[in-house]
N, C-alpha and C positions, 0 to 999 in steps of 0.2 A: 788586704784578705789571702790565708793560706795557699799554695800553691798547687795543694792537691785538691783545692773545692773550686770549679767553676760555678758559678751563678745559676747554671741548671739547680744542680743538687743543694741547692738553698733550699731551707724551708718556712714557706710565708706566717709571721702570728699574729697577732693584734696589735705588736707593739714594735712591728718590722721584722725583717730577715735573723733569723738563727740558722747555726750551722750543727749538724750533726757528726760528733764524734762517734768512730765505730774501732773497737780494738777485737780478737778471736783468740778464741784457746778453744782446737781443734783436736780432739781422744779420738786417734786413731787405734785401731784395735791390729795391732801385729799379725803377719800372716805367719804363723808356727806353729808345729806341729803339737807342741807343749808350752804349757802355762810359762811364765817370766821367773820362778823359781822352785818349781815341780815339775815334775813328768808326766802330768795330768792332762789330759787331750782338751782341746779347745776347738774343738767345731758347734758349729751352732747347732741347739735345738736339745735332744734326749730327754730322757725321764729325771723330773728334777733330781739334781743332785747326785747324777750321773757318772758326773766328769768331775772329781770331788777327789783329792790326797788329802792324806794327814797332814801335809804344809798347807792346803788350803785352809781347811777346818777348826787350821790352829790348836792342833793338839800338840798337848805340854810335850818338851822335848824336842820339835819339831823344828832342822834347821834350817832354811834358806838356800839353794843352790841356786846361781846365774846360770840364765839357761845362754850359752853362746849365739846361738840362730839370731836368740831377741835382738844380742845385740849388736850382729853383724847389719841389723835390718835398720837400727836405728842410727847406722854409721851409716849404711845405702843412701837413707830419706834425708839425713844431714847433707850427704852430700848431689843425692840431685835438687834440693835448696840451694846450694850454691854458698853454705856455709859454714862456718869453723866448727875442725871439728875438736872436742880436747878429750887430749890422749888421758888426762887424769881426769875423772867423775867420781861424784860419794852418793853414794847412797843413804836417805836419810829417813826418819820414819813422822810423820806426818800424822800427829794422838786428837782423833775426834772418838768421836759414840756415836757408831750408828749397828741397829740389828743386824743386815748384812753383812759387817766387815766383820769379823770373829778376831781378829787378831789386840781388836781396841787399838788398829792403827792400820797406815797406808803406806808400806815404801814407797818413795818415791824421791826425786833427786830437786834437791834446791838449789842453795848456794852453787853447786857445781854441776851444771846436767853434761851431758853428752855431746850436745848439741851446742853450738853457741850461734849466734846471729847470721842469717842469711837472707834471702829475698825472695819474693814470687812476683812476674811481672802480668798484671790482669789486661787485657786487650779488650774494653767493650764495644757492644753493635753501635754506638754512636761513633765509636774511633776514638773515643778515649781512652789512654792509655795511664794505668795506676800500678806505680812499684810497690807494693808491702812490702814492710822491712817482718823479717821476722827478729824477734828477740832472742828466744830459743828453742827447746825439742831437747826433751828430759824423759825417759824410762819411769812406767807405774805401774805397778797391780792397780786391774779393777777391782770392786768391792762386788759383792751380790745384788741380788734381785729382790725384793720386797714384794712377795705377791696379795694382796690386799681384794682379789674377787675371786678366791677360792671357799671363804666362809662365812656366814653371815655377822661373824664377833669377834673371830681371829686372821690375825695374818699368817700367811709363811713364808720361810725365804727358802729361795734356793741356790745355790754357793756354786753353782756349775760355770759362773763369769767369773767368779773371785778367783783371784792371781792370774789372770789372763792379764797378757801386757800390753799394755797404750804405751801410745808417745804422744807428750803433750805436745801439742805446739800454738807456741805462743808468736800470735804477731804484736807486734805495733798498732799505737793509735793511727792508722794511716785512711781509713777508714772513713767516706766521707758521703756515702750513702746506703740504701737499704740495697742498687741495682749494683753497688761495686761490692759490697760485702757477698753477694749471690755471686759472684762470678768468681769472686775469689776462693769462695770453700769450690764452686766446680773446679776452676783449673788445681786448685790443692791437692782433691777426689782423684783426676786426672793423669796428675803428676806420680800420685803414692801407687794408681794401679797400673802406668807404665811403667814402675820401680816394681812392682810386686811385693812390695811391703803392706799394704794396706789392700782389701776388696774395696773399701768404699759405699760398703750396704749400708743406706741410715736404717732403711726399716728392719733390720737386722739389730740394730744397735752397733754395729763394729765401723760409725763414722757418726761422731756428734759432736757439736757447739754451743760452748757457752760465749756469749754473748754479752760485750761490755758497752754500755748505750751512754754517751751526755750529752748534752746541748749546750751553746756555746755563741754568745755574738761575734759575728766572723770577724777574726784578727785578737780575742782573747783569749787568755787562756783557758785551761781547760776545767769546764765544770764538774760538777759532782758525779761522777755513774754508780750505773745501779746493773748487777751483771744478770742475765735473763739463762739460765740452766737448761743443761742438757735438752738443749734444741733437735733433734732430729729431721727434719728435710728442710732442704736447700728454700721449699716457698715460704716454710714457718718462719728461717730464718728474716727472709722479706718482710713476711709481718709482723714479725716481733717487735725488728727496730722500727718500723711506719708507729705502731701503737705506741710504743715505749716514748720515739721521742715527741711524739703529740703529748703526753700524755704529762711528761715534764716542760716541755714547752707555756702549757696549761697552769701550771701549779707555780712556775715562775712569773709570769704575767699577771697570776691572782696574788701575785704579792710572799708565797709560800718559798719554801727550799727545800731540795730535793734532798732526799736521806742516803746515804749510801746504804744499800743494801743487794740482799741476793731477791732475785724473785722468778717466778716459774707463769710458761707460756702457756697459754688455754689454748690449741686448738679449732674448739668447739664454738667460740666466741672470739678468735681475734684480740685477746687481749693478755696482759700480763698481771700477771699478783703478786704481791708480797708472798715473803718464805721465810723468807728471818734476815735481820742484822745481817749488814756484811762480817765476819771476821777478818780481823786483822792479820800476818803473818804470825807475830808472835803468839797468838792464839792456841795455833798448830801445837806449840813446843817443838819443834823439827828440832830434832838433832842425831848424828851419823847411827848408822844404825849398827851397835856392834858385834851383829850376826856375820856383817858382808865387808869384805876387805875394801880398800878405795880399788874402783874400775881402771885397771893399767893397759892402755895400747900402747901398741906398735906403729909406725909409720907405716910398718911392710903390710901389717894387717888393711891398714886403710885403703894403701895404694894399692890392694889386688881388689879390696874392692871397687875400688874408684875403676879400673879397668875394663871392669864386668859390666858399667852401667849400660842400659840401652841409650841410642838417641830420643829424648827427652822433648817433648811438645813444641819447645819455644823454639829446640833445632830442628823440626821438623816443617813446623811453620815456615819457617825463613830458608828452609830447603827448598820446597814445595811452593814457594813466591820466586825462588830466583829461579829456579832450574826447571822446575815445572810450569810458569808464565801465570799461576794459580792467582786469581784476585786474594785479596786477605781474608775477603769474608768465606770463601769459598775455601780455603785453607785451615781456617779456625772449625768451619764445621765438619772436617774432617777428622783434625787432632782431637778431636775433645775426646775420643775413645779410642782405647789403644785398639779396641775388636778391630772396629770402623777404621782406621787409619790402615790396619795391616790388608783388613777384606781391598782399600782401595790401590793399595800398591801394589797386588797383585793383578789387579784389572789392568791397571798404566804400564805395567812390565812389559815392553816393544812396543807401545804404540801410543797415541795422542793423548797425552794428560789431562788436557783441557777437556777433551770430549768424553773422557772416562770417570774423570770428575763431574761431570755435566748427567753421564747416566746413572754415576754412582751417590749423588747427593738428590737431584732432581727424582729419579724415576726410585731408585730403589728405596734411599729415604724416605721417600713418601709415599711410599705403598707399604713399605715396617710401620710407620705411624697410624695409618687408616687401619688395618690389622694389626695394633698394639704387639707387632711381634718387635724382639730386639735382635741386631746383626746375628748373630750367633744361628737363627733361627728362621733363620733367610731361606724360604724356600727357593732360590737360585744362588747358586754357587759363583766364587769368582772367575773361575773358569767362564762357567755357562754367560755370564753380562760380557766378560771378555770374548767370547765367540761373535753376541752381538753386536760387539762393537768394532769389529775385524768384519763382519758381514757389510757394514753401514762404509767403511773405509774399502772396502775391495769395490761398490757399488751395486751389491747385489741386491739388499734391500736399502729403500729409500726408509727417511728417518721414522716416519707416519708408521711404515710397514714394522719397523723395529720396535713398534709398542706394542702392536698387535703379538710380534714374537714373546715378547716379553712377558704378554699376558698369560702363552700358550705355556710357554717355559716353567714360570710362575704356579701355573691350574696346576699342569701336566707334567712337565720335566721334561729330561729328552736334549738331549742334542740340537742349537740354534739352525745348523746348517743343515742339517735330514730334517727339519721341519721346515726349513723354506726349501726346499727340494720337496720334497711328498706331497707341500699341499700345493706347490706353485705360486708360489708367493712371492720366485723373484721380478724383481723391478724390470721392467720395458726400459729399452735403451733401443732399441730400432724405431730409427729416426721416421721414418716412412709411417710405423703406426702411430707416433705419436703425433706427427705431423697430420693423417686422417683424420684423428680426433680434433687437433688445433680447426682444424677446416669448419670441418660440422657443427663447435662449436660458435664460431665468428659465423659461419652460415646463418646460425639458429639466432644472432644475437645484431643484427646492424647496427641498432641504434647505440648499443653499448661498445660498436667498434668505432662509429664516428668521436664516441666520447675521451674513448683511451686517446687519439691519436691526437685531442685536445686536453685530455688531463691524465699522462702516462703513470699515475697509479691506481686511476681503475682498471690498469691490464692486469693487476694483481686477484682480479676478481675472474678475468679468465683463466687463468692458474689454479685456482678453485675448484675452477668446472670443469676441467681439462680433469683434474687428477679426479674429481670426481666419477665421470664417464669412465675411465678406466680401473678404479675400482683403486685408488694408490698406488699403483703399479708405475706407473710412467715415474720416468727420471725427472724430479722439479729442477733440473739445469736444462738440459735439453728440451720442457716443456718453455721455459724463460725463453733460452734462444731460437727459438723458434716463433715466440709471440713478438721480440722485440723484432725481429727481421718481418714479420708480414704487416704487424705493425706503424711500423717505418719508423721505431721507435728507438734504434741503434745512433 
């Protein structure tokens, strides 16, 4: 069995186990103010055909001019994927007809891409680690968009997207389950966002995936693959793979064969359907674009970009585990988004990192998820949450009171220390007052006292009662210490 495939990833068929083999071609829109070969704007939205230059519309005599910023973004992405940067690359014409492709060809890269082999390391919740090989990354221009819902008989064409720079990131067929594939795209999107080379917004189409799926018996050679085009959500990627793998298994087990073809995923039905038979590369009649010279980079250009790379997710994860003592799970949650990790590091600065992580992950992320908010929209700033953590460390408030303070800051805002002071929320540390509450609870429950002396676990019940009697303000440490002494459990 392939080392990349665990038994849990196999799919049970009528005639035995099957293995799904997945390769991904992710199209990531380059973060840039201008298109790949023109100065037209790239922002999402706008009136149809409002962001179109004469080059994008393929007017006669218009020549492409390479956008250096897009080249730098591709190199930056390649470095972030630990990939080989090719100092010499070539732009080719990929010839095919489509109504929203004004030139009748797409300027892309074929045999000589700007970025060569690299890798993405994917850690799954199960503890499984998958190293996904990157075959290549090449630059190409996007097509326009055909609109079929604007008129009962006619289709319209919007060229706003035409000529926008894309990075096509092609993986090796190293993925063996829908969960691995979803985790891979999620990790790749995270890396792109850290690098600032693609915003990863799948709803707006700036990140979309072509998914290649085939099935085989464990240990056999690769089967015939089908390509599912333009899947635009991580959830849909998982659904498309699950359906397509089952479809292929059923066909083979019924004595049929798989035809290599391009398919579409229907999100409403959760099924894939045939779009066209798969073209081979020669059908596109690739040849070097005569309007563009080969792209020649210097090592100094690449080195300068390398020197500006941020700390990437894998590096942050390793540092959080080694230096902060966080669990791999907590580290994974925190590094998954650039904004989340920045927020956490602000809270953790000069404080107990484990406690900071606990509050960010459990309280903040939990509340954000419940309210359907992104971290950028959080009503509580990192400084405010850090202030709550400081109050707990100083013994000013207990963990229970801290949650009440969190709720107040969330809904009303304000400085946590001032809220605690003005509202009389400080933790009671006066042992005489706490001892009085302990004595009263014990006197009212002599049967429980006897039980606690026999079964020390019952002491936890007393802690709850004392905290209740003091409005949650008593120091839990002081309550525990007094109870142990009075119950003779020390």
